C-alpha positions, 0 to 999 in steps of 0.5 A: 338913092340908086337902090330906090330908083333901081326899085322903082324902075323894076316896079314899073317894068313889072307893071308893064309885063303883067299888064301885057299878060293881061292884054294877051289873056283878054285878046285870047278871050274875046277873039276865041270865045266872044267874037266868032259867036257874035256875042256883044259886051260893053265897053269900047270893044263891045262897040268895036264888035258891033261895028265888026258884026254890022260892017266887017270892019276889023275889030281893031281898026274901030277899036284903036280909032274910037280910043284915039278920039277919047285920048285926045279929049281926055289928055288935057282933062286927065294929063299925060302921066295918068294916060302913058300905060293906058296909051300903051295898053290901047296900042298893044291891044289894038295890034294883038286883036288884029292879029288874033282876028286874022289868025281865027278867021279861015279862007271863007272869011268866017271865024273858027267856031272853037267849041262848035255850032250852037254853043253860044251860051258856053262860049260867053261864060268861058269868054267872059271869065277869061276877059274879066280875069284878064282886066282885073290883072291889068287894073292890079298893076295900075293899067287901063284899057282905056274906052269907056274907062276914060269916060268915066274918069273924065265925068268923075273928075268934074261930077260927083258921080262914081266911076261904077254907075258911069260905066254901068250906064255907058255899057247898057247904052252900047249893049241896048244899040243892038236892038235898033240895028236891023242887020242883026236879024228880027227883033227876037234876034236882036233881043237875043243878042241884047240879053247875051250882052247883059249876061257878059256884064254880069259874068265879066264884072264878077269875075273882075271883082273876084280876082281883084278883091282876092288879091287884095284880101286882108286878115286880122290876127289876134295872138295870145301867148306868153312868148308874145315878145319873141313872136312880135319880134319875128313877125316885125323882122321877118315879115316887116309888119307892124304889130300892136300889143294889147293888154288883156286880162284872163277872166278865168285865171284872173291874170293880165296877158299880152295880146298881138294884133296884126293885120296882114295880106291873106296870102301871108297867113301861112308864114304867120302861122309857121312863125307862131307855131315854131316859137310857141305851139301852145299859142292861142291864134284867132284869124279873121277876115277884114273888109278893107285895110287903108294906110301904109303898106295896104290900100291908100284912103281914096275919099276927098277931103275939103280944103278947109278941113284938110288945113 
C-alpha cells in the first residue's frame, strides 16, 4: 500500500517536473522568436500577443487575466480535480512570460530581434517548432496551458463537437481579428499578419502531433521460433509484457509451429530484438507499426457508451 502511494506521488511529481520543462520551452519559443517579430498565433497566448501589439500591455497580464476568467467559468463545469494542473500551468507560464519579456526588451522599449531584421518567416518556423514541441510535452504529462483548451473542454461536455474543431474555430477567430485592427497598418500588412498567423497554426499543430504520436507509437511483433516458450518467458519477465501464442502451420514443411504475437511501445523494440537474438538467432521476426493500441498498459479507450449498453 505504502509502495503504491509512493509510486503515485512520484508519478505526480514527475508530471509537474515535465510540465514545468514544457512551459520553460514554450516561453523560450514565444518570447525569443515570435513576440519580437509581431507574429500572431491562436489560443489565449495569441490573443494576448494581439493585445500587446495594439496596446503595449505586457503579454503576461492579459494572458493571466483572460485565463482567470475562463477558469472561474469552467470551475463549476469541469471540477477542481481537472483544473489543478491547468491552474499550475497558467500561474507558472504567466510568471515566465513576464520575466522573459522583460529580459528580451531593450532600454528603448523594443524587443531584441535574435535573428536580425527581415527574418519573420524563419523566426516563425523555429518558434512554432519549439512551442509545438513544448505543448506536446505538457499534454503527454496530463497537463494543459489553459486558454482555448478550457473553452473546448466545456463545449465538448455538452455538445457533440470534437475538441479539435472547437480549437480550430476559436483560433481562426483570434487570428482573423488582425484584419480589423487599424493599428496593425494598412490592409496589406494586416493580411500579411493573418497569413503568418495561419502558418503558425499549421506548423505548431504538426509538431505537436508529431512529438505526441511518436512518444505513443506502438509496434506489433510476430515471432516464429522453435524456442517460443523461452522467448515468451523472457519477454514476460524482463519487460512484464503479455504474450499471445498462436497456432501456425508451415505450408512448405507441413509442420505445426507456434507464433508469438506481442504488442509493445516502439522504444522497446531494440530490447525485444536483443532478447530474441540471445535466445534464438535463427528466429524469424516480423515487426509492423500499428495505428493505435488501446487497453491495459496502453492508451485508454475514449468513447462514450450509452447507459443502457453499459448495463
